[in-house]
Phi, psi and omega in degrees: 000140181297132182288317183248130177235159179263172184300319183294325178288323177298318180301318180293317181294325176300317179297335181267003175102010178294154177256125180258130183241120172278119186261012179274184184294155176303328180293316178292322178299316180295328182287318181192132177206163176302132181304125180091351180289153175249167188241129169216108187283122181292341180280352182258146183291343180268017183308307183293324177297319180295317179298319180300328177288333187271336185237162188269339183191170184289344180264010178296139176286110184247138171234124179252151176212155176243202186284315188227346185076005184268354181237187182272006189304303181293325179299316178295320179299316179297316180300318180297319181292318178296319178296330180280355176107359176289136190256344185230087184230124178237166179241136175280117180298131178082353176059205182299326181300317180292321179298315180292321180296329179282357178075023182273160190292137176232165175236150182098200182278195184258343185237152176293157181292329180240080182299133181270084180242149178292149179294149178292142177293152178136190181259131178247136178265134179291141176267105183298335181285336183247358181249148181199165171239128174251150183227153173226127174240151188223148170233189180293332187245345187219165171225128179247140183233136180204193186218153173234144182270142174267127181280310182198171177170175178211159179228128180255127179247132177221138182056033176077013181220155177299138180245318183204160177204150174227128183229129177249129185245136178273106182286336176294337184272013181301134178231166175233139182259331195274331182278122182272333179282118184302323182294314178295321180297314179296324179295315179297313182299318179298322179293317180296329180278349185283179179296339178297328183237274193263348179048054189297326179299326178271331183230079187289345179230158169235164182214151175233122178245114177264129182234006178202151179215107179271111185292135178252343174212133182253351193278321189244093183295348178296336178210101184269108179274145179196178175250116179272138176232145180177212183224137178249126181248119176225140182053032178076002180257130183255124182228147179289146175224155179210126185202154177287145180213163181226129178240132184225116175293144182252158181303333181274006178093352177279175177231135172253136178234135177229140176208145176224128183203164180251149173230154172269107187299333183293340176293341177254024177062032174255088193250357182306129175075007180281129180293342180279346184238345182227157180245159175049052184284329182058230182290353183268003179293130179237136181295141180288335185272128175246135178262132178240143178224127183255133172236108188241134169237123182232140181242147183302134181291000000 
């Protein structure tokens, strides 16, 4: 059976009893789909279960389609179905976009539920309630995970992509997630806030200033990948940083940004327990590398 079919062939196969499956999200399916198509979202773990509910047997003539045919979405759906034992699975070339362009019948509205549009240019203010920094520190025997609160910040978008950002972090708000004993947890937090590590009494805030964004993909504005460059200030020391990040405009006009990267804490004069600066540490050895993860939600000013 032909793997890729065109709109005119799909129309004929529909008349012959083929089952057409829209593999996009239920929200996009509800907004617009090929007339008569059924929905089984390939992004959900119940994809194959859903298909089994929709068709009568493994020899059913199936045609799957995605939004545009420009990604691997429909291809992955077909592969999953073939692996599950379905024997007659084809892909609609160009997906729903090609079907609509041909003027063929659709059901639902005219636009997808999640339009893939570039974010509007301008300044976005960070939402401190929805934004956070998470951290991971490690020793030979343990790993500690916690969070830092973001006080304020902004994100500047130009030409549909992030251009700059400023983020202020409250170091007094440092928390730990992994220790269940309150006494040990409080002891750890107090130590991290002390002069051995963050010297929070002298340096109550840290900051991240992004001044560059090297775009890594131009094709899919729903998630703009790039390399952010800028400066991270901890304990009053400013050091350059460079890390991969992802920015995604949301249906409500806000932007979500995510990044995960490692830093060498000793560059910010946080040297307690470092094997490069102290000897015979024993159980007090602490790894120099700290992992940081940013979850940012910003709304148009």
